C-alpha positions in Angstrom: -24.1 -217.9 -16.4 -20.8 -219.8 -16.6 -18.2 -217.2 -17.4 -15.9 -219.9 -18.7 -18.2 -220.0 -21.8 -17.6 -216.4 -22.6 -14.4 -215.1 -24.3 -13.0 -211.9 -22.7 -11.5 -211.2 -26.1 -14.6 -209.9 -27.8 -15.3 -206.3 -29.0 -18.6 -205.1 -30.3 -18.6 -201.9 -32.3 -21.9 -200.2 -33.0 -22.0 -197.8 -36.0 -23.3 -194.6 -34.5 -23.5 -191.9 -37.2 -26.5 -189.8 -37.8 -28.0 -192.3 -40.2 -27.3 -195.1 -37.6 -29.0 -193.2 -34.8 -32.0 -192.4 -37.1 -32.3 -196.1 -37.8 -32.4 -197.1 -34.2 -28.7 -197.5 -33.2 -29.3 -195.7 -29.8 -31.7 -198.5 -28.7 -29.3 -201.1 -30.0 -26.3 -199.6 -28.1 -28.4 -199.3 -24.9 -29.5 -202.9 -25.2 -25.8 -204.1 -25.5 -24.7 -201.9 -22.6 -27.6 -203.1 -20.3 -27.2 -206.8 -21.2 -23.4 -206.7 -20.8 -23.7 -204.9 -17.4 -26.6 -206.9 -16.0 -25.2 -210.3 -17.1 -21.5 -209.5 -16.5 -20.4 -210.4 -20.0 -16.8 -209.5 -20.5 -17.1 -207.7 -23.8 -15.7 -204.3 -24.9 -18.3 -202.0 -26.4 -17.4 -199.2 -28.7 -19.0 -196.9 -31.2 -17.9 -195.6 -34.6 -19.2 -193.3 -37.3 -20.9 -194.1 -40.6 -19.3 -196.6 -42.8 -21.4 -195.8 -45.9 -23.9 -198.6 -45.7 -26.8 -196.4 -44.5 -29.5 -198.5 -46.0 -28.5 -201.5 -43.8 -28.3 -199.6 -40.5 -28.1 -200.2 -37.6 -24.8 -202.0 -38.2 -22.7 -203.8 -35.6 -19.2 -205.2 -36.0 -18.1 -208.1 -33.9 -14.5 -208.9 -33.3 -13.8 -212.1 -31.4 -10.6 -214.0 -30.9 -10.6 -217.2 -32.9 -13.5 -216.2 -35.1 -13.7 -214.1 -38.3 -14.7 -210.4 -37.9 -18.3 -209.9 -39.0 -20.7 -207.1 -39.5 -24.4 -207.6 -38.6 -27.0 -205.5 -40.4 -30.5 -204.3 -39.5 -29.7 -204.9 -35.9 -32.6 -204.4 -33.5 -32.5 -204.7 -29.7 -33.8 -208.3 -30.0 -31.0 -209.1 -32.5 -28.5 -207.4 -30.1 -29.6 -209.9 -27.4 -29.2 -212.7 -30.0 -25.7 -211.6 -31.0 -24.6 -211.6 -27.3 -26.1 -215.0 -26.7 -25.2 -216.9 -29.9 -22.1 -215.1 -31.1 -20.4 -214.0 -27.9 -21.5 -216.6 -25.4 -21.8 -219.6 -27.7 -19.2 -218.6 -30.3 -21.7 -219.2 -33.2 -22.0 -216.5 -35.9 -25.6 -215.8 -37.0 -24.9 -216.1 -40.7 -28.4 -214.9 -41.8 -27.8 -211.5 -40.2 -24.2 -210.9 -41.5 -23.3 -208.7 -44.4 -21.0 -210.8 -46.7 -17.5 -209.5 -47.5 -17.5 -206.5 -45.2 
């Protein structure tokens, strides 16, 4: 992996309330952590509580310098890998997975 392609100014926040965990956020968080560590992707990973959109969990906020902040919904481990590859490494928001106006 060419680290010049990856912005060190990205933060991923996984919603990690009771509803999030019940919907699979633990697996999503572990996928992000494992992928970031094994691939050496310079991303900060954080957790937060419920934001009140329980029916769309697991939710993931992505903040990246130069791009709008977005919230991805119904995130699975596979989508987590896609977010890292497309959004973080390629700087391309996956619009189909984003909640509008959040």
